[in-house]
Structures are given as structure tokens and as C-alpha cells.
C-alpha positions as CSV (number, residue, x, y, z in Angstrom):
1,M,-9.8,-19.8,-57.4
2,E,-8.1,-20.6,-60.7
3,I,-5.1,-18.4,-60.0
4,I,-4.4,-20.1,-56.9
5,I,-4.5,-23.6,-58.3
6,G,-2.1,-22.3,-61.1
7,M,0.3,-21.0,-58.7
8,A,0.1,-24.0,-56.6
9,S,0.8,-26.2,-59.7
10,I,3.9,-24.1,-60.5
11,V,5.2,-24.6,-56.9
12,L,4.7,-28.0,-56.8
13,G,6.4,-28.4,-60.3
14,I,9.3,-26.7,-59.2
15,V,9.6,-28.5,-55.6
16,I,9.4,-32.0,-57.5
17,A,11.9,-30.8,-59.8
18,I,14.6,-29.7,-57.1
19,I,14.0,-32.9,-55.0
20,P,16.2,-35.2,-57.2
21,Y,18.9,-32.3,-57.1
22,V,18.8,-31.9,-53.4
23,R,19.1,-35.6,-52.8
24,R,21.9,-36.2,-55.0
25,K,23.8,-33.2,-53.6
26,Y,23.1,-33.4,-49.9
27,F,21.9,-37.2,-49.1
28,L,23.4,-39.6,-51.4
29,R,26.7,-40.2,-50.1
30,P,29.5,-42.9,-50.3
31,D,29.5,-45.3,-47.2
32,L,33.1,-46.0,-46.1
33,T,33.5,-48.0,-43.4
34,I,36.7,-48.7,-41.1
35,E,37.6,-51.8,-39.7
36,I,40.9,-52.8,-37.5
37,V,42.2,-56.3,-38.0
38,S,44.9,-57.8,-36.1
39,D,48.0,-59.2,-37.6
40,G,49.7,-60.4,-34.4
41,G,52.8,-59.0,-33.0
42,L,55.6,-59.8,-30.6
43,S,57.1,-58.8,-27.3
44,S,60.9,-58.6,-27.1
45,P,62.9,-58.3,-24.0
46,L,65.1,-55.3,-24.1
47,G,67.0,-56.0,-20.7
48,L,66.9,-56.0,-17.0
49,S,64.9,-52.9,-15.3
50,A,66.4,-50.7,-12.7
51,K,63.3,-51.7,-10.5
52,N,65.1,-54.7,-9.5
53,E,66.3,-55.2,-6.1
54,V,69.9,-56.8,-5.8
55,N,70.5,-59.8,-3.2
56,E,73.4,-59.9,-0.4
57,E,75.9,-61.2,-3.0
58,G,75.4,-58.4,-5.7
59,Y,73.2,-60.8,-8.0
60,I,69.4,-60.4,-9.5
61,D,67.5,-63.4,-9.2
62,G,66.7,-64.1,-12.8
63,N,63.5,-66.1,-12.1
64,T,61.7,-63.0,-10.5
65,A,63.6,-60.4,-12.5
66,I,61.8,-57.4,-13.7
67,R,62.7,-57.1,-17.2
68,V,61.7,-54.0,-20.1
69,F,59.6,-55.3,-23.1
70,E,59.1,-53.7,-26.2
71,L,55.4,-54.6,-27.1
72,I,54.5,-54.6,-30.7
73,W,50.8,-54.8,-32.2
74,Q,50.6,-55.2,-35.8
75,F,47.0,-54.5,-37.4
76,R,45.6,-53.7,-41.0
77,V,43.2,-50.6,-41.6
78,R,40.5,-51.6,-43.8
79,I,38.9,-49.1,-45.4
80,T,35.8,-50.3,-47.6
81,N,33.6,-48.4,-49.8
82,N,30.0,-49.8,-49.4
83,S,28.2,-47.9,-51.8
84,D,27.7,-47.4,-55.5
85,L,29.5,-43.9,-55.3
86,I,33.1,-43.0,-55.8
87,A,34.6,-41.5,-52.7
88,F,37.1,-38.4,-53.4
89,Y,39.7,-36.9,-51.4
90,P,39.9,-39.3,-48.6
91,K,41.7,-38.5,-45.3
92,L,42.3,-40.1,-42.1
93,E,42.6,-38.6,-38.8
94,F,43.5,-39.8,-35.2
95,N,41.1,-38.2,-32.2
96,P,43.2,-35.5,-30.8
97,N,42.7,-37.2,-27.0
98,G,43.2,-40.8,-27.9
99,P,46.4,-43.1,-29.0
100,R,47.9,-42.8,-32.1
101,F,49.7,-45.6,-34.0
102,T,53.4,-45.7,-34.0
103,L,53.4,-46.5,-37.9
104,I,50.9,-46.1,-40.5
105,D,51.0,-46.5,-44.2
106,K,50.1,-43.2,-46.0
107,L,46.4,-42.9,-47.4
108,N,46.8,-41.2,-50.7
109,S,44.1,-38.5,-50.8
110,L,44.5,-37.8,-54.6
111,E,43.2,-41.4,-55.2
112,P,39.7,-42.0,-55.1
113,I,38.0,-44.9,-53.5
114,E,35.8,-46.8,-56.1
115,P,32.5,-48.4,-55.1
116,A,33.2,-51.5,-53.6
117,E,36.9,-51.2,-53.5
118,T,38.7,-52.0,-49.9
119,I,42.1,-50.2,-49.3
120,E,44.0,-51.6,-46.3
121,L,46.8,-49.7,-44.5
122,K,49.4,-51.3,-42.4
123,V,49.9,-50.0,-39.1
124,E,51.7,-50.9,-36.0
125,Y,51.4,-49.7,-32.1
126,R,54.4,-49.9,-29.8
127,K,54.7,-49.5,-26.1
128,Y,57.1,-50.5,-23.4
129,E,56.4,-52.3,-20.1
130,E,58.3,-53.4,-17.0
131,K,57.2,-56.6,-16.0
132,T,58.6,-60.1,-15.1
133,G,58.5,-62.7,-17.7
134,K,55.4,-64.5,-16.3
135,E,53.5,-61.3,-16.1
136,R,54.1,-59.7,-19.5
137,T,51.5,-58.5,-21.9
138,N,50.6,-61.4,-24.5
139,V,50.2,-59.3,-27.5
140,G,48.8,-62.1,-29.4
141,K,45.5,-62.2,-27.2
142,E,45.4,-58.9,-25.5
143,M,44.8,-55.5,-27.2
144,P,46.3,-52.5,-25.9
145,S,44.2,-50.7,-23.0
146,E,45.0,-47.3,-24.6
147,F,42.7,-48.7,-27.6
148,N,39.6,-47.9,-25.7
149,D,40.3,-44.2,-26.4
150,L,40.9,-44.9,-29.8
151,G,39.1,-43.0,-32.6
152,L,39.7,-42.5,-36.2
153,L,37.8,-39.9,-38.7
154,L,37.4,-40.3,-42.2
155,C,36.8,-37.4,-44.5
156,Y,35.5,-37.9,-48.0
157,Q,33.8,-36.1,-50.8
158,S,30.8,-37.4,-52.7
159,P,30.8,-37.0,-56.7
160,R,29.0,-34.0,-56.0
161,K,31.6,-32.5,-53.8
162,S,29.9,-32.5,-50.5
163,T,31.8,-33.8,-47.4
164,F,31.0,-36.6,-45.4
165,Y,32.4,-38.5,-42.3
166,T,33.2,-41.6,-41.0
167,L,33.8,-41.9,-37.3
168,Y,35.0,-44.9,-36.0
169,D,35.4,-45.8,-32.3
170,Y,37.4,-48.8,-31.1
171,N,35.9,-49.3,-27.6
172,G,37.1,-52.8,-26.8
173,D,33.8,-54.7,-27.9
174,G,35.3,-54.4,-31.9
175,N,34.4,-52.0,-34.9
176,K,31.8,-49.3,-34.6
177,N,31.2,-46.6,-37.5
178,N,29.1,-43.7,-37.7
179,F,28.2,-42.1,-40.6
180,I,27.9,-38.2,-40.0
181,N,27.6,-35.3,-42.0
182,K,29.4,-32.6,-39.7
183,R,32.9,-32.9,-38.1
184,P,32.7,-33.9,-34.7
185,K,33.9,-31.2,-32.0
186,E,36.8,-33.0,-30.9
187,Y,38.3,-33.2,-34.3
188,K,37.6,-29.4,-35.1
189,K,41.0,-27.8,-36.5
190,N,41.8,-24.5,-34.7
């Protein structure tokens, strides 16, 4: 009986000693959040569309003319470390099945993100549309419809070199961050 109690106390002592290591290695993680903030945009007419109908006199009615517009939305992608751990080797990836920004500042993967630090990346999204002047998209009030499929994956490492992920889904109602430990299937590299 004393041998069993002695063995149980040794095993219990080892388990208690291992718990802090396992907790730091696999459970304590930096919490990085992603937020997309609108910085406005512009809608520029580029000219008349080939879809316009010419009247009998060979003219196009300017009031109802279909024009080609270049739409530019400007955003800031904010990455914030909401923990007391440093995040190392941050990398930002787009959902391979969704839209991508036309221009984006580069995230330096060799620069760690300190606790309570926020990094802002300027981004831009462009597209073209053919509509009348009254029907054209108001880039100040309307988001691109493609953003319903916009997804970002932020990969980073803890001080113990464990890799963690923040999955951001922009699904029309704003910002949604999911903190995950495994790379999602749609982001797998071949």
C-alpha cells in the first residue's frame, strides 16, 4: 500500500511540474485581432461605355448615358496585439477563394508585434462598373459586394515558437475574429 501511495505521489509531482510548461507552450498565446476601417474612396468617370445607344442624329444622350466608372475604396487594416505576449513572425494571407486588395502595405514578418501595439496597413480595393451617373455606386456609403467573401488569415508565433492563427471574416456585419490553433483547410498550401 505504501508503494502505491509513493508511486502516486511521484506521478502527481511530475504532472504538477509539467502543467506550467504545457500551459505556456500550447495554451498561452498572443491574441492578435484584425479590424478593417474605411478611409473613404472615390468614383471617377473614365468615359462613355460601348453599351450606349446612338440616337438617329448620331448622338448619345448625356443625361442617360452609361459611363465607365473606376471605384476606389481605401481602408486601413489594423492588427492589434491584445495580450501581454509578443507575437513573432506575423504573416497575412488572403482567402484563396475570396477577393484580394488591389494595393496593400507590406507587413514586415521580421518585426515582432509588441503587447498592446497596433500596426496599421493602408489598403485599397479597385473595380470598374458601367452605369449611369445616377446609378453609380456611392463608395462612401456602400462596401464592395465581393467583401462578403473577404477573409484574412494572420499567422504568428508565440515566444515559445508555437504557431497560432487569427481568422478574420468580413461578412457584411463588420469585424469577426476567430482565434484558432490549426491552419484552416481553405488556406492550406499545396
